[in-house]
mmCIF file of the C-alpha atoms, coordinates in Angstrom:
data_MODEL
# 
_entry.id   MODEL 
# 
loop_
_atom_site.group_PDB 
_atom_site.id 
_atom_site.type_symbol 
_atom_site.label_atom_id 
_atom_site.label_alt_id 
_atom_site.label_comp_id 
_atom_site.label_asym_id 
_atom_site.label_entity_id 
_atom_site.label_seq_id 
_atom_site.pdbx_PDB_ins_code 
_atom_site.Cartn_x 
_atom_site.Cartn_y 
_atom_site.Cartn_z 
_atom_site.occupancy 
_atom_site.B_iso_or_equiv 
_atom_site.pdbx_formal_charge 
_atom_site.auth_seq_id 
_atom_site.auth_comp_id 
_atom_site.auth_asym_id 
_atom_site.auth_atom_id 
_atom_site.pdbx_PDB_model_num 
ATOM 1   C CA . MET A 1 1   ? -28.640 -5.112  -27.914 1.00 0.00 ? 1   MET A CA 1 
ATOM 2   C CA . VAL A 1 2   ? -31.459 -7.633  -28.299 1.00 0.00 ? 2   VAL A CA 1 
ATOM 3   C CA . ALA A 1 3   ? -34.054 -6.904  -25.710 1.00 0.00 ? 3   ALA A CA 1 
ATOM 4   C CA . GLY A 1 4   ? -35.945 -9.488  -23.620 1.00 0.00 ? 4   GLY A CA 1 
ATOM 5   C CA . VAL A 1 5   ? -33.251 -12.123 -23.614 1.00 0.00 ? 5   VAL A CA 1 
ATOM 6   C CA . PRO A 1 6   ? -33.326 -14.224 -20.457 1.00 0.00 ? 6   PRO A CA 1 
ATOM 7   C CA . ALA A 1 7   ? -30.290 -13.846 -18.179 1.00 0.00 ? 7   ALA A CA 1 
ATOM 8   C CA . GLU A 1 8   ? -29.211 -17.515 -18.697 1.00 0.00 ? 8   GLU A CA 1 
ATOM 9   C CA . VAL A 1 9   ? -29.895 -19.535 -21.857 1.00 0.00 ? 9   VAL A CA 1 
ATOM 10  C CA . GLU A 1 10  ? -28.958 -22.902 -23.178 1.00 0.00 ? 10  GLU A CA 1 
ATOM 11  C CA . PRO A 1 11  ? -26.125 -23.094 -25.763 1.00 0.00 ? 11  PRO A CA 1 
ATOM 12  C CA . GLN A 1 12  ? -28.609 -23.881 -28.587 1.00 0.00 ? 12  GLN A CA 1 
ATOM 13  C CA . VAL A 1 13  ? -30.663 -20.770 -27.670 1.00 0.00 ? 13  VAL A CA 1 
ATOM 14  C CA . GLU A 1 14  ? -27.484 -18.672 -27.769 1.00 0.00 ? 14  GLU A CA 1 
ATOM 15  C CA . ILE A 1 15  ? -26.832 -19.918 -31.351 1.00 0.00 ? 15  ILE A CA 1 
ATOM 16  C CA . ALA A 1 16  ? -30.392 -18.904 -32.432 1.00 0.00 ? 16  ALA A CA 1 
ATOM 17  C CA . LEU A 1 17  ? -29.963 -15.512 -30.690 1.00 0.00 ? 17  LEU A CA 1 
ATOM 18  C CA . GLY A 1 18  ? -26.917 -14.992 -32.857 1.00 0.00 ? 18  GLY A CA 1 
ATOM 19  C CA . PHE A 1 19  ? -29.385 -14.343 -35.708 1.00 0.00 ? 19  PHE A CA 1 
ATOM 20  C CA . HIS A 1 20  ? -30.592 -11.207 -33.858 1.00 0.00 ? 20  HIS A CA 1 
ATOM 21  C CA . ARG A 1 21  ? -27.220 -10.105 -32.464 1.00 0.00 ? 21  ARG A CA 1 
ATOM 22  C CA . THR A 1 22  ? -25.373 -10.224 -35.826 1.00 0.00 ? 22  THR A CA 1 
ATOM 23  C CA . LEU A 1 23  ? -28.166 -8.423  -37.716 1.00 0.00 ? 23  LEU A CA 1 
ATOM 24  C CA . GLU A 1 24  ? -28.454 -5.663  -35.117 1.00 0.00 ? 24  GLU A CA 1 
ATOM 25  C CA . ALA A 1 25  ? -24.623 -5.258  -35.299 1.00 0.00 ? 25  ALA A CA 1 
ATOM 26  C CA . GLY A 1 26  ? -24.719 -5.245  -39.155 1.00 0.00 ? 26  GLY A CA 1 
ATOM 27  C CA . ASP A 1 27  ? -22.088 -8.084  -39.162 1.00 0.00 ? 27  ASP A CA 1 
ATOM 28  C CA . PHE A 1 28  ? -23.053 -10.001 -42.205 1.00 0.00 ? 28  PHE A CA 1 
ATOM 29  C CA . ASP A 1 29  ? -19.998 -12.170 -42.177 1.00 0.00 ? 29  ASP A CA 1 
ATOM 30  C CA . ALA A 1 30  ? -20.775 -13.395 -38.644 1.00 0.00 ? 30  ALA A CA 1 
ATOM 31  C CA . PHE A 1 31  ? -24.414 -13.738 -39.682 1.00 0.00 ? 31  PHE A CA 1 
ATOM 32  C CA . GLU A 1 32  ? -23.419 -16.053 -42.643 1.00 0.00 ? 32  GLU A CA 1 
ATOM 33  C CA . ALA A 1 33  ? -21.129 -18.068 -40.315 1.00 0.00 ? 33  ALA A CA 1 
ATOM 34  C CA . LEU A 1 34  ? -24.187 -18.804 -38.140 1.00 0.00 ? 34  LEU A CA 1 
ATOM 35  C CA . PHE A 1 35  ? -25.544 -21.081 -40.878 1.00 0.00 ? 35  PHE A CA 1 
ATOM 36  C CA . THR A 1 36  ? -24.379 -24.438 -42.206 1.00 0.00 ? 36  THR A CA 1 
ATOM 37  C CA . THR A 1 37  ? -23.107 -24.326 -45.758 1.00 0.00 ? 37  THR A CA 1 
ATOM 38  C CA . ASP A 1 38  ? -26.293 -26.034 -46.952 1.00 0.00 ? 38  ASP A CA 1 
ATOM 39  C CA . ALA A 1 39  ? -28.739 -24.342 -44.556 1.00 0.00 ? 39  ALA A CA 1 
ATOM 40  C CA . VAL A 1 40  ? -32.249 -23.552 -45.563 1.00 0.00 ? 40  VAL A CA 1 
ATOM 41  C CA . ASN A 1 41  ? -34.250 -20.450 -44.636 1.00 0.00 ? 41  ASN A CA 1 
ATOM 42  C CA . GLU A 1 42  ? -37.882 -21.091 -45.247 1.00 0.00 ? 42  GLU A CA 1 
ATOM 43  C CA . LEU A 1 43  ? -40.561 -18.410 -45.385 1.00 0.00 ? 43  LEU A CA 1 
ATOM 44  C CA . PRO A 1 44  ? -43.844 -20.312 -45.224 1.00 0.00 ? 44  PRO A CA 1 
ATOM 45  C CA . PHE A 1 45  ? -45.858 -17.120 -45.471 1.00 0.00 ? 45  PHE A CA 1 
ATOM 46  C CA . HIS A 1 46  ? -43.545 -15.328 -47.890 1.00 0.00 ? 46  HIS A CA 1 
ATOM 47  C CA . SER A 1 47  ? -44.503 -12.082 -49.535 1.00 0.00 ? 47  SER A CA 1 
ATOM 48  C CA . PRO A 1 48  ? -44.799 -11.524 -53.277 1.00 0.00 ? 48  PRO A CA 1 
ATOM 49  C CA . VAL A 1 49  ? -41.404 -9.773  -53.204 1.00 0.00 ? 49  VAL A CA 1 
ATOM 50  C CA . SER A 1 50  ? -39.560 -12.792 -51.698 1.00 0.00 ? 50  SER A CA 1 
ATOM 51  C CA . PRO A 1 51  ? -39.095 -16.414 -52.668 1.00 0.00 ? 51  PRO A CA 1 
ATOM 52  C CA . ALA A 1 52  ? -40.345 -19.151 -50.373 1.00 0.00 ? 52  ALA A CA 1 
ATOM 53  C CA . GLN A 1 53  ? -36.889 -20.175 -49.399 1.00 0.00 ? 53  GLN A CA 1 
ATOM 54  C CA . PHE A 1 54  ? -33.222 -19.450 -49.640 1.00 0.00 ? 54  PHE A CA 1 
ATOM 55  C CA . VAL A 1 55  ? -30.701 -22.355 -49.802 1.00 0.00 ? 55  VAL A CA 1 
ATOM 56  C CA . GLY A 1 56  ? -27.173 -22.069 -48.567 1.00 0.00 ? 56  GLY A CA 1 
ATOM 57  C CA . ALA A 1 57  ? -25.518 -19.808 -45.977 1.00 0.00 ? 57  ALA A CA 1 
ATOM 58  C CA . ALA A 1 58  ? -24.210 -17.450 -48.684 1.00 0.00 ? 58  ALA A CA 1 
ATOM 59  C CA . ALA A 1 59  ? -27.647 -17.087 -50.303 1.00 0.00 ? 59  ALA A CA 1 
ATOM 60  C CA . ILE A 1 60  ? -29.323 -16.495 -46.916 1.00 0.00 ? 60  ILE A CA 1 
ATOM 61  C CA . ALA A 1 61  ? -26.727 -13.845 -45.937 1.00 0.00 ? 61  ALA A CA 1 
ATOM 62  C CA . ALA A 1 62  ? -27.011 -12.199 -49.349 1.00 0.00 ? 62  ALA A CA 1 
ATOM 63  C CA . ASP A 1 63  ? -30.745 -11.776 -48.977 1.00 0.00 ? 63  ASP A CA 1 
ATOM 64  C CA . TYR A 1 64  ? -30.480 -10.334 -45.455 1.00 0.00 ? 64  TYR A CA 1 
ATOM 65  C CA . ARG A 1 65  ? -27.625 -8.054  -46.500 1.00 0.00 ? 65  ARG A CA 1 
ATOM 66  C CA . LYS A 1 66  ? -29.868 -6.680  -49.298 1.00 0.00 ? 66  LYS A CA 1 
ATOM 67  C CA . MET A 1 67  ? -32.803 -6.175  -46.920 1.00 0.00 ? 67  MET A CA 1 
ATOM 68  C CA . ILE A 1 68  ? -31.050 -4.971  -43.769 1.00 0.00 ? 68  ILE A CA 1 
ATOM 69  C CA . SER A 1 69  ? -27.708 -3.270  -44.731 1.00 0.00 ? 69  SER A CA 1 
ATOM 70  C CA . LYS A 1 70  ? -29.301 0.248   -44.993 1.00 0.00 ? 70  LYS A CA 1 
ATOM 71  C CA . ARG A 1 71  ? -31.665 -0.148  -41.991 1.00 0.00 ? 71  ARG A CA 1 
ATOM 72  C CA . ARG A 1 72  ? -31.285 2.310   -39.099 1.00 0.00 ? 72  ARG A CA 1 
ATOM 73  C CA . GLU A 1 73  ? -32.162 1.689   -35.487 1.00 0.00 ? 73  GLU A CA 1 
ATOM 74  C CA . LEU A 1 74  ? -32.691 -2.059  -36.000 1.00 0.00 ? 74  LEU A CA 1 
ATOM 75  C CA . GLU A 1 75  ? -33.937 -3.604  -32.762 1.00 0.00 ? 75  GLU A CA 1 
ATOM 76  C CA . PHE A 1 76  ? -35.187 -7.015  -31.887 1.00 0.00 ? 76  PHE A CA 1 
ATOM 77  C CA . THR A 1 77  ? -37.185 -7.938  -28.751 1.00 0.00 ? 77  THR A CA 1 
ATOM 78  C CA . ILE A 1 78  ? -37.516 -11.593 -27.730 1.00 0.00 ? 78  ILE A CA 1 
ATOM 79  C CA . HIS A 1 79  ? -40.953 -12.356 -26.267 1.00 0.00 ? 79  HIS A CA 1 
ATOM 80  C CA . THR A 1 80  ? -40.698 -16.192 -25.679 1.00 0.00 ? 80  THR A CA 1 
ATOM 81  C CA . VAL A 1 81  ? -38.052 -18.879 -25.882 1.00 0.00 ? 81  VAL A CA 1 
ATOM 82  C CA . THR A 1 82  ? -39.034 -22.543 -26.291 1.00 0.00 ? 82  THR A CA 1 
ATOM 83  C CA . THR A 1 83  ? -36.528 -25.341 -26.725 1.00 0.00 ? 83  THR A CA 1 
ATOM 84  C CA . ASP A 1 84  ? -36.811 -28.952 -27.771 1.00 0.00 ? 84  ASP A CA 1 
ATOM 85  C CA . ALA A 1 85  ? -33.349 -30.370 -27.138 1.00 0.00 ? 85  ALA A CA 1 
ATOM 86  C CA . ALA A 1 86  ? -34.238 -33.818 -28.475 1.00 0.00 ? 86  ALA A CA 1 
ATOM 87  C CA . ALA A 1 87  ? -35.009 -32.244 -31.825 1.00 0.00 ? 87  ALA A CA 1 
ATOM 88  C CA . ASN A 1 88  ? -32.244 -29.674 -31.683 1.00 0.00 ? 88  ASN A CA 1 
ATOM 89  C CA . ARG A 1 89  ? -34.766 -27.044 -32.134 1.00 0.00 ? 89  ARG A CA 1 
ATOM 90  C CA . VAL A 1 90  ? -35.302 -23.514 -30.632 1.00 0.00 ? 90  VAL A CA 1 
ATOM 91  C CA . VAL A 1 91  ? -38.446 -21.553 -31.128 1.00 0.00 ? 91  VAL A CA 1 
ATOM 92  C CA . LEU A 1 92  ? -38.269 -17.762 -30.685 1.00 0.00 ? 92  LEU A CA 1 
ATOM 93  C CA . GLU A 1 93  ? -41.258 -15.413 -30.754 1.00 0.00 ? 93  GLU A CA 1 
ATOM 94  C CA . PHE A 1 94  ? -39.902 -11.963 -31.344 1.00 0.00 ? 94  PHE A CA 1 
ATOM 95  C CA . SER A 1 95  ? -40.585 -8.594  -32.795 1.00 0.00 ? 95  SER A CA 1 
ATOM 96  C CA . GLY A 1 96  ? -38.349 -6.329  -34.914 1.00 0.00 ? 96  GLY A CA 1 
ATOM 97  C CA . ARG A 1 97  ? -38.371 -2.607  -35.561 1.00 0.00 ? 97  ARG A CA 1 
ATOM 98  C CA . SER A 1 98  ? -36.282 -0.472  -37.857 1.00 0.00 ? 98  SER A CA 1 
ATOM 99  C CA . ILE A 1 99  ? -36.201 2.435   -40.150 1.00 0.00 ? 99  ILE A CA 1 
ATOM 100 C CA . ILE A 1 100 ? -35.877 1.404   -43.831 1.00 0.00 ? 100 ILE A CA 1 
ATOM 101 C CA . GLY A 1 101 ? -32.960 3.436   -45.165 1.00 0.00 ? 101 GLY A CA 1 
ATOM 102 C CA . GLU A 1 102 ? -34.161 3.594   -48.653 1.00 0.00 ? 102 GLU A CA 1 
ATOM 103 C CA . THR A 1 103 ? -37.602 4.999   -47.833 1.00 0.00 ? 103 THR A CA 1 
ATOM 104 C CA . GLY A 1 104 ? -37.353 6.352   -44.326 1.00 0.00 ? 104 GLY A CA 1 
ATOM 105 C CA . ALA A 1 105 ? -40.399 4.357   -43.370 1.00 0.00 ? 105 ALA A CA 1 
ATOM 106 C CA . LEU A 1 106 ? -40.799 2.609   -40.046 1.00 0.00 ? 106 LEU A CA 1 
ATOM 107 C CA . TYR A 1 107 ? -40.979 -1.193  -40.335 1.00 0.00 ? 107 TYR A CA 1 
ATOM 108 C CA . GLU A 1 108 ? -42.383 -3.175  -37.482 1.00 0.00 ? 108 GLU A CA 1 
ATOM 109 C CA . GLN A 1 109 ? -43.030 -6.927  -37.723 1.00 0.00 ? 109 GLN A CA 1 
ATOM 110 C CA . ASP A 1 110 ? -43.813 -9.852  -35.434 1.00 0.00 ? 110 ASP A CA 1 
ATOM 111 C CA . TYR A 1 111 ? -42.136 -13.228 -36.007 1.00 0.00 ? 111 TYR A CA 1 
ATOM 112 C CA . VAL A 1 112 ? -41.876 -16.784 -34.954 1.00 0.00 ? 112 VAL A CA 1 
ATOM 113 C CA . GLY A 1 113 ? -38.581 -18.328 -35.837 1.00 0.00 ? 113 GLY A CA 1 
ATOM 114 C CA . VAL A 1 114 ? -38.038 -22.037 -35.621 1.00 0.00 ? 114 VAL A CA 1 
ATOM 115 C CA . PHE A 1 115 ? -34.256 -22.706 -35.582 1.00 0.00 ? 115 PHE A CA 1 
ATOM 116 C CA . THR A 1 116 ? -32.897 -26.222 -36.084 1.00 0.00 ? 116 THR A CA 1 
ATOM 117 C CA . ILE A 1 117 ? -29.444 -26.388 -34.695 1.00 0.00 ? 117 ILE A CA 1 
ATOM 118 C CA . ASP A 1 118 ? -26.745 -28.691 -36.109 1.00 0.00 ? 118 ASP A CA 1 
ATOM 119 C CA . GLY A 1 119 ? -23.764 -28.680 -33.796 1.00 0.00 ? 119 GLY A CA 1 
ATOM 120 C CA . THR A 1 120 ? -22.928 -24.939 -33.436 1.00 0.00 ? 120 THR A CA 1 
ATOM 121 C CA . GLN A 1 121 ? -24.820 -23.644 -36.523 1.00 0.00 ? 121 GLN A CA 1 
ATOM 122 C CA . VAL A 1 122 ? -28.283 -23.231 -37.814 1.00 0.00 ? 122 VAL A CA 1 
ATOM 123 C CA . SER A 1 123 ? -29.248 -25.809 -40.512 1.00 0.00 ? 123 SER A CA 1 
ATOM 124 C CA . LEU A 1 124 ? -32.860 -24.782 -40.947 1.00 0.00 ? 124 LEU A CA 1 
ATOM 125 C CA . LEU A 1 125 ? -34.720 -21.613 -40.125 1.00 0.00 ? 125 LEU A CA 1 
ATOM 126 C CA . ARG A 1 126 ? -38.503 -21.438 -40.635 1.00 0.00 ? 126 ARG A CA 1 
ATOM 127 C CA . LEU A 1 127 ? -39.446 -17.781 -40.306 1.00 0.00 ? 127 LEU A CA 1 
ATOM 128 C CA . TYR A 1 128 ? -43.126 -16.894 -39.872 1.00 0.00 ? 128 TYR A CA 1 
ATOM 129 C CA . ALA A 1 129 ? -44.190 -13.287 -40.386 1.00 0.00 ? 129 ALA A CA 1 
ATOM 130 C CA . ASP A 1 130 ? -46.976 -11.213 -41.905 1.00 0.00 ? 130 ASP A CA 1 
ATOM 131 C CA . PRO A 1 131 ? -46.350 -11.312 -45.630 1.00 0.00 ? 131 PRO A CA 1 
ATOM 132 C CA . GLN A 1 132 ? -48.551 -8.291  -46.522 1.00 0.00 ? 132 GLN A CA 1 
ATOM 133 C CA . ARG A 1 133 ? -46.730 -6.074  -44.029 1.00 0.00 ? 133 ARG A CA 1 
ATOM 134 C CA . ALA A 1 134 ? -43.391 -7.288  -45.459 1.00 0.00 ? 134 ALA A CA 1 
ATOM 135 C CA . ALA A 1 135 ? -44.426 -6.777  -49.069 1.00 0.00 ? 135 ALA A CA 1 
ATOM 136 C CA . LYS A 1 136 ? -45.671 -3.207  -48.403 1.00 0.00 ? 136 LYS A CA 1 
ATOM 137 C CA . ALA A 1 137 ? -42.501 -2.236  -46.624 1.00 0.00 ? 137 ALA A CA 1 
ATOM 138 C CA . LEU A 1 138 ? -39.912 -4.033  -48.694 1.00 0.00 ? 138 LEU A CA 1 
ATOM 139 C CA . GLU A 1 139 ? -41.274 -3.803  -52.221 1.00 0.00 ? 139 GLU A CA 1 
ATOM 140 C CA . PRO A 1 140 ? -39.354 -0.550  -52.939 1.00 0.00 ? 140 PRO A CA 1 
ATOM 141 C CA . ILE A 1 141 ? -35.971 -2.198  -52.140 1.00 0.00 ? 141 ILE A CA 1 
ATOM 142 C CA . ARG A 1 142 ? -36.492 -5.659  -53.681 1.00 0.00 ? 142 ARG A CA 1 
# 
């Protein structure tokens, strides 16, 4: 269960939180369904083991499936929630923690996710994280 979620959230925030809930559950079909067909996942500070963006719900889900499918004890904690209803945007500051199944190493990361919501799906996700920490942890499985 995603920790730190406020008791009541706006519908757009609930859509953005689907990112965390589906990944924690390991439900990659539901994860893919969160995104529009032509959605973009941008990684402005991407690591050397990852491209700067993924285009399309299928490509986004395939990348997360590759990275997350063997994780154990995946947990997200939401720290702040900011909304801009006029821009259909939700900004979540959160942290993640898991055991990387392939290496047994603990992976902890802090993120800022900027979710642009199109109706009931995410059309753009800009995910900011420490690329050096990601590269070190994920290089063995990329």
